[in-house]
DRENGUVO-322116 format. One record per atom (N, C-alpha, C): y, z, x. Coordinates in steps of 0.001 Angstrom, whole numbers, padded with zeros to 6 digits, always signed. Layout:
<recs>
YZX;...
</recs>
This chain:
<recs>
+017470+036806+014140;+018491+035827+014497;+019155+035319+013225;+020458+035301+013238;+021212+034867+012070;+021330+033350+012052;+021151+032798+010878;+021239+031341+010705;+022703+030910+010796;+022985+029808+011555;+024384+029364+011655;+024910+028908+010298;+026180+029172+010070;+026828+028784+008814;+026940+027259+008751;+026601+026698+007585;+026718+025256+007373;+028193+024899+007237;+028596+023777+007802;+029998+023369+007651;+030326+023109+006186;+031580+023296+005839;+032030+023089+004473;+032164+021613+004129;+032432+021375+002861;+032548+020011+002353;+033625+019226+003096;+034791+019829+003308;+035875+019118+003995;+035453+018696+005401;+034806+019592+006117;+034366+019292+007480;+033310+018202+007474;+032343+018286+006584;+031293+017268+006506;+031869+015918+006085;+032897+015929+005250;+033516+014679+004817;+034192+013979+005987;+034902+014742+006810;+035633+014165+007940;+034697+013773+009070;+033751+014649+009408;+032938+014441+010599;+031558+013864+010328;+031147+013807+009092;+029872+013200+008757;+028676+014041+009139;+027500+013438+009069;+026271+014181+009305;+025998+014463+010779;+026821+013944+011688;+026574+014117+013119;+027458+015187+013742;+027901+016137+012944;+028751+017210+013446;+028028+017926+014569;+028723+018136+015682;+028128+018814+016822;+027633+017852+017883;+027522+016584+017556;+027117+015586+018542;+028274+015344+019502;+027958+014873+020689;+029024+014579+021643;+029663+013240+021308;+030852+013031+021825;+031560+011779+021580;+032781+012008+020705;+033267+010933+020127;+034468+011004+019292;+034237+011936+018107;+035242+012736+017789;+035143+013668+016666;+035372+012971+015333;+036093+011868+015355;+036338+011100+014137;+035779+009699+014333;+035230+009142+013276;+034676+007798+013347;+035816+006792+013429;+035778+005907+014421;+036829+004891+014490;+036712+003912+013323;+037840+003432+012862;+037857+002439+011790;+037952+001066+012446;+036974+000230+012170;+036941-001119+012736;+037683-002038+011779;+038724-002684+012274;+039577-003523+011434;+039158-004991+011434;+038027-005301+012000;+037585-006692+012090;+036565-007019+011015;+036637-008243+010507;+035645-008707+009537;+034599-009584+010211;+034889-010032+011433;+033951-010858+012187;+033784-010263+013581;+032701-010636+014254;+032377-010037+015543;+031970-011124+016532;+032250-010889+017812;+031840-011836+018855;+030650-011252+019612;+029940-012121+020323;+028721-011714+021005;+028665-012353+022387;+027916-011716+023285;+027757-012227+024645;+026981-013539+024666;+026021-013658+023765;+025171-014852+023781;+024731-015199+022366;+024164-016385+022228;+023635-016812+020940;+022473-015909+020531;+021661-015484+021495;+020546-014578+021192;+021056-013247+020633;+022144-012717+021217;+022729-011469+020713;+023245-011650+019290;+023892-012789+019040;+024402-013047+017697;+023251-013172+016695;+022204-013891+017079;+021054-014042+016190;+020391-012699+015902;+020321-011818+016903;+019729-010494+016701;+020565-009673+015728;+021895-009730+015866;+022772-008991+014951;+022658-009555+013536;+022578-010865+013418;+022442-011474+012105;+021093-011125+011483;+020052-011085+012291;+018711-010757+011795;+018629-009302+011323;+019489-008438+011859;+019487-007029+011436;+020002-006878+010015;+020594-007938+009462;+021082-007893+008078;+022164-006845+007910;+022066-006072+006847;+023133-005116+006528;+023203-003960+007515;+022192-003769+008369;+022266-002682+009340;+022945-003125+010630;+023266-004398+010739;+023921-004910+011934;+025418-005042+011747;+026049-005652+012725;+027490-005933+012655;+027677-007393+012989;+027514-008224+011991;+027596-009662+012190;+028811-010236+011469;+028908-009953+010193;+030017-010410+009354;+030197-009349+008283;+031420-009089+007890;+031705-007940+007038;+030806-007852+005816;+030540-008949+005161;+029723-008889+003955;+028274-008510+004280;+027830-008788+005501;+026440-008568+005866;+026213-007329+006729;+027224-006581+007035;+027058-005390+007859;+028319-005100+008651;+028795-003883+008583;+030058-003523+009225;+030005-002056+009652;+030410-001731+010883;+030297-000356+011359;+031061+000670+010515;+032236+000327+010036;+032995+001272+009220;+032300+001498+007881;+031797+000442+007285;+031076+000575+006016;+029813+001402+006220;+029104+001169+007343;+027903+001966+007628;+028244+003452+007730;+029355+003765+008404;+029753+005162+008575;+030054+005813+007227;+030748+005103+006343;+031068+005652+005021;+029795+005812+004184;+028902+004825+004247;+027630+004929+003517;+026853+006162+003977;+026819+006366+005280;+026098+007505+005843;+026701+008831+005375;+028038+008909+005363;+028711+010131+004905;+028468+010382+003419;+028594+009339+002606;+028374+009508+001169;+026955+009987+000879;+025987+009399+001555;+024599+009815+001351;+024417+011277+001751;+024990+011674+002886;+024857+013058+003344;+025547+014020+002381;+026737+013667+001903;+027472+014543+000979;+026745+014697-000350;+026072+013630-000789;+025365+013658-002067;+023926+014130-001931;+023479+014325-000687;+022090+014706-000476;+021142+013573-000837;+021604+012346-000684;+020819+011169-001058;+020170+010542+000170;+019165+009742-000078;+018489+009033+001009;+019411+007988+001629;+020207+007323+000798;+021093+006269+001270;+022206+006056+000258;+023230+005341+000686;+024326+004938-000195;+024672+003493+000158;+025192+002762-000805;+025570+001370-000572;+027020+001140-000954;+027742+000480-000079;+029101+000027-000360;+029119-001482-000176;+030049-002126-000857;+030150-003566-000779;+031573-003947-000421;+031753-004734+000649;+033103-005113+001066;+033713-006217+000231;+032930-006798-000678;+033481-007872-001495;+032951-007764-002915;+033716-008311-003847;+033294-008308-005242;+032017-009092-005451;+031876-010218-004738;+030670-011030-004873;+029455-010226-004418;+029588-009484-003329;+028483-008666-002847;+028073-007612-003862;+029054-006956-004466;+028763-005922-005463;+028118-006530-006708;+028649-007657-007161;+028095-008312-008348;+026670-008785-008054;+026455-009349-006867;+025122-009831-006501;+024113-008683-006490;+024497-007542-005939;+023581-006393-005908;+023299-005886-007321;+024321-005867-008159;+024144-005413-009538;+023177-006316-010301;+023274-007609-010053;+022424-008574-010740;+021109-008825-010005;+020907-008123-008878;+019770-008366-007986;+019611-009856-007700;+020720-010431-007308;+020782-011861-007008;+021393-012019-005622;+021103-013095-004971;+021665-013385-003664;+023130-013803-003820;+023991-013317-002936;+025423-013643-003023;+025656-015152-002930;+024869-015834-002114;+025041-017281-001986;+024746-018000-003301;+023789-017482-004076;+023498-018089-005379;+024701-017964-006298;+025350-016806-006259;+026548-016636-007085;+027633-017621-006668;+027809-017779-005361;+028844-018687-004873;+028519-020149-005175;+027234-020497-005123;+026834-021899-005298;+026603-022297-006748;+026252-021336-007617;+025883-021660-008991;+026840-021031-010003;+027023-019727-009911;+027801-019017-010928;+029300-019283-010775;+029820-019177-009554;+031261-019371-009363;+031744-020745-009809;+031070-021835-009460;+031533-023142-009957;+031604-023212-011483;+030635-022575-012151;+030660-022546-013619;+031886-021781-014117;+032155-020609-013516;+033306-019802-013933;+034627-020521-013650;+034686-021233-012524;+035885-022019-012212;+036064-023140-013234;+034979-023846-013539;+035029-024968-014492;+035455-024496-015880;+034961-023344-016298;+035293-022806-017618;+036676-022156-017660;+037297-021986-016495;+038637-021407-016455;+038652-019884-016515;+037541-019241-016177;+037477-017780-016195;+037866-017159-014854;+037780-017935-013790;+038078-017444-012450;+038967-018454-011759;+039856-017954-010916;+040681-018815-010086;+040631-018279-008663;+040798-019157-007712;+040845-018740-006303;+042302-018591-005902;+042614-017499-005228;+043968-017259-004728;+043892-016936-003243;+045032-016834-002607;+045059-016482-001185;+044453-015105-000939;+044490-014238-001929;+043938-012888-001758;+042528-012757-002325;+041920-013864-002716;+040546-013816-003219;+040431-014367-004625;+039273-014185-005200;+039025-014660-006562;+039670-013715-007558;+040181-014255-008646;+040813-013445-009695;+040342-013903-011065;+040141-012948-011937;+039842-013272-013329;+041118-013809-013971;+040978-014805-014817;+042126-015414-015481;+042381-014738-016826;+043521-015066-017417;+043840-014548-018752;+042765-014984-019752;+042241-016181-019572;+041171-016664-020460;+039926-015776-020355;+039602-015335-019160;+038447-014438-018974;+038690-013110-019682;+039898-012575-019545;+040218-011303-020206;+040128-011449-021728;+040621-012568-022236;+040545-012795-023680;+039085-012902-024122;+038281-013587-023333;+036859-013737-023655;+036148-012376-023668;+036555-011494-022760;+035957-010162-022687;+036571-009186-023694;+037620-009632-024381;+038263-008770-025362;+039143-007706-024748;+039630-007979-023540;+040516-007039-022860;+041951-007415-023184;+042684-006529-023856;+044062-006869-024257;+045019-006843-023072;+046156-007434-023264;+047211-007384-022257;+047719-008752-021908;+048920-008770-021368;+049539-010032-020981;+049051-010475-019617;+049514-009821-018569;+049133-010175-017205;+047817-009479-016870;+046800-010256-016519;+045522-009630-016184;+045658-008687-014999;+044976-007566-015085;+044939-006581-014011;+043489-006364-013641;+043157-006519-012382;+041773-006349-011932;+041249-004962-012283;+042083-003940-012249;+041646-002577-012537;+041154-002457-013982;+041745-003210-014903;+041371-003089-016313;+040123-003888-016661;+039676-004749-015739;+038517-005569-016024;+037251-004738-016131;+037110-003744-015261;+035883-002944-015248;+036075-001595-015889;
</recs>
């Protein structure tokens, strides 16, 4: 018996590790950052699931889960992690809780003038770029990292 041919990289990228399963051929993209529930018990269960649930975008999101699953499968890894927010990524890098960053670190950065809050989120200020030795007039988030 001949072994079936493995799907190519393009196919695995689009369809993920569940190729051949029934249902939608493409993973739907969920455009919501928050979720509603039938009951308080359902909400508590989703929140208790942490990053594997769908409670709030920073704590678990179906689209992020799908991308993590695909990246892990493409890389042959046990798992992959994505972060929907800069605070989440920084917290994971520092092995610190995101709430600690928001409650302790962010106020310090705001007070020192390194970070400002805008309608589109937190932004590094020109003072932060100067402190980091990053040249340029208008700060660009891409040049920070």
